TORTOR-850555 format. One record per residue (C-alpha): x, y, z; residue in three letters. Coordinates in steps of 0.05 Angstrom, whole numbers, padded with zeros to 5 digits, always signed. Each point is the difference from the previous one (the first is absolute). Layout:
! residues N
XYZALA/...
***
This chain:
! residues 208
+02448+00269+02270MET/-00067-00033-00018ASN/-00061+00041+00011GLN/-00059-00028+00042PRO/-00049-00030-00047GLY/+00043+00008-00061GLU/-00009-00054-00054SER/+00058-00035-00034LEU/-00013+00038-00064ARG/+00000+00064+00036ASP/+00064-00016+00036ARG/+00032-00018-00066LYS/-00023+00067-00030LYS/+00029+00037+00057ARG/+00067-00036-00004ARG/+00005+00012-00076THR/-00017+00076+00010ARG/+00053+00005+00054ALA/+00051-00038-00044ALA/-00013+00054-00057LEU/+00008+00057+00048GLU/+00066-00031+00028ARG/+00026-00010-00067ALA/-00018+00071-00023THR/+00031+00031+00060VAL/+00065-00042+00000ARG/+00013+00011-00073LEU/-00014+00074+00003SER/+00049+00007+00060ALA/+00053-00039-00036GLU/-00007+00031-00072ARG/-00039+00062+00008GLY/-00076+00004-00011TYR/+00005+00025-00069ASP/+00042-00057-00022HIS/-00044-00055+00021VAL/-00053-00030-00045THR/-00067-00034+00017VAL/+00027-00060-00039GLU/+00062-00005+00046GLU/-00045+00009+00062ILE/-00044-00057-00023ALA/+00060-00046-00013ALA/+00030+00018+00065GLU/-00066-00020+00035ALA/-00004-00063-00044ASP/-00068+00018-00030VAL/-00025+00022-00071SER/-00009+00073-00018MET/-00074-00014-00005ARG/+00001-00018+00075THR/+00038+00063+00015PHE/-00058+00039-00033PHE/-00052-00039+00039ASN/+00026+00033+00063TYR/+00026+00067-00022PHE/-00017+00048-00055ALA/+00071+00025-00004SER/+00070-00004+00025LYS/-00014+00061+00044ASP/-00056-00037+00035GLU/+00043-00057+00017ALA/+00051+00044+00027LEU/-00045+00040+00043ILE/-00030-00064+00025GLY/-00067+00027+00025ALA/-00041-00059+00025ASP/-00070+00005-00022PRO/-00025-00043+00054GLU/+00030+00036+00057MET/-00049+00052+00011GLY/-00061-00049+00003PRO/+00043-00048+00043ARG/+00017+00051+00052VAL/-00067+00031-00001ALA/-00029-00069+00011GLY/+00043-00010+00061ARG/-00024+00066+00028VAL/-00071-00020-00007LEU/+00011-00072+00027ALA/+00032+00023+00066ALA/-00035-00026+00062ALA/-00059+00037+00030ASP/+00024+00053+00049GLY/+00063+00014-00036VAL/+00005+00075-00015THR/+00007+00025-00072PRO/+00071+00022+00016PHE/+00022-00067+00027ASP/-00035-00036-00056ALA/+00038+00042-00050TYR/+00065-00013+00039ARG/-00007-00074+00004GLN/-00020-00004-00076ALA/+00062+00037-00021VAL/+00049-00038+00047LEU/-00029-00065-00025ALA/+00012+00023-00074GLU/+00070+00017+00016ILE/+00011-00068+00036THR/-00029-00040-00056ASP/+00028+00039-00060GLU/+00056+00049+00016LEU/+00047-00017+00052ASP/+00027-00057-00039SER/+00015+00044-00062ALA/+00046+00051+00026ARG/+00054-00007-00051ASP/-00053+00004-00058LEU/-00028+00064+00032TRP/+00068+00031+00005LEU/+00017-00017-00072LEU/-00067+00026-00027ARG/+00011+00066+00042LYS/+00068+00007-00034GLU/-00028-00007-00068VAL/-00059+00044+00012LEU/+00041+00058+00025THR/+00037+00001-00065GLN/-00067+00011-00034ARG/-00042+00054+00031PRO/-00056-00010-00047ASP/-00010-00073+00019LEU/+00012+00021+00076LEU/-00061+00046-00005LEU/-00041-00053-00036ARG/+00018-00048+00058ALA/-00028+00050+00054PHE/-00061+00011-00042ALA/-00010-00072-00005SER/-00015-00007+00074SER/-00056+00052-00002ALA/-00054-00049-00019GLU/+00022-00051+00055SER/+00001+00060+00052GLU/-00072+00017-00021GLN/-00023-00071+00010GLN/+00032-00003+00065LEU/-00031+00068+00020ALA/-00070-00027-00021ALA/+00011-00062+00044ALA/+00021+00043+00062VAL/-00062+00044-00013ALA/-00046-00060+00000ARG/+00035-00030+00060ARG/-00010+00069+00037ALA/-00071+00010-00024GLY/+00022+00065-00031LEU/-00013+00024-00074PRO/+00055-00011-00049GLU/+00008+00076-00007SER/+00015+00008+00073HIS/+00071+00026+00019ALA/+00014-00054+00050TYR/+00006-00058-00049PRO/+00039+00039-00048ARG/+00047+00028+00050LEU/+00013-00067+00031LEU/+00019-00033-00061VAL/+00042+00059-00027ALA/+00035+00003+00067ALA/+00013-00075-00001GLY/+00027+00007-00071SER/+00049+00052+00025ALA/+00020-00043+00057ALA/+00011-00058-00048PHE/+00047+00042-00046ARG/+00038+00024+00063CYS/+00009-00070+00020ALA/+00024-00025-00063VAL/+00052+00056-00003THR/+00028-00026+00069ARG/-00007-00073-00024TRP/+00042+00013-00062ALA/+00055+00032+00044ALA/+00006-00056+00048ASP/-00005-00075-00017ASP/-00005-00023+00071THR/-00066+00029+00007LEU/-00067-00029-00018ALA/-00050+00041-00041LEU/-00059-00021+00038GLY/+00032+00021+00065ASP/+00017+00068-00030LEU/-00071+00011-00028VAL/-00030-00023+00067GLY/+00044+00051+00035GLU/-00019+00056-00050ALA/-00073-00015+00007LEU/+00004-00001+00074GLU/+00028+00073-00003MET/-00061+00031-00029PHE/-00047-00054+00023GLY/-00024+00035+00064THR/-00029+00060-00040GLY/-00039-00045-00049LEU/-00018-00059+00045ALA/-00067+00026+00018HIS/-00059+00012-00054VAL/-00024+00072+00005PRO/-00076+00016+00006HIS/-00030+00011-00066HIS/-00050+00056-00006ASP/-00045-00008-00062GLU/-00004+00072-00008GLY/+00074+00017+00013GLY/+00064-00005-00040THR/+00033-00054+00044SER/
***
């Protein structure tokens, strides 16, 4: 799906990156990750090896598929929410918009990637670590939206809890192809939302 304000050049770059990720995941699932080369991935995506390395430093990065634009994109949505929207609702809306735009249509690819990564615990750990920077960007956006310092527990807890809710929803999504990921994430966020829906009072001299 096209992103609002996205140029033709940016759209082509995003599609090329997605094609390389799909090729990496598909070939790895079919042949085994260790038996797939960058040259084969590039050929499968119908691009040159030079183009592959314009997007990814290694085959590992292509398999993990961390989107460097996701953190800034979702953080931007948090900050762009309408006046009067609570930080929690701004976060929830931003996450659900990202899922609608990017993830609900890619279930098969997600499941294949999960299958390959579970066979390589080292890469699975890197995949989890790759989300840390995006979470920090999101926490900073929530803090700004809430008028709290970035060191405050509230934005960090909200984003950490949201990430946990997302992982739980993905597990359910993987097990039932009749369910939409957006619906599952929305349900999971609602489960803890009551406790984080209100911004706590910030005492300059306190720890909260």
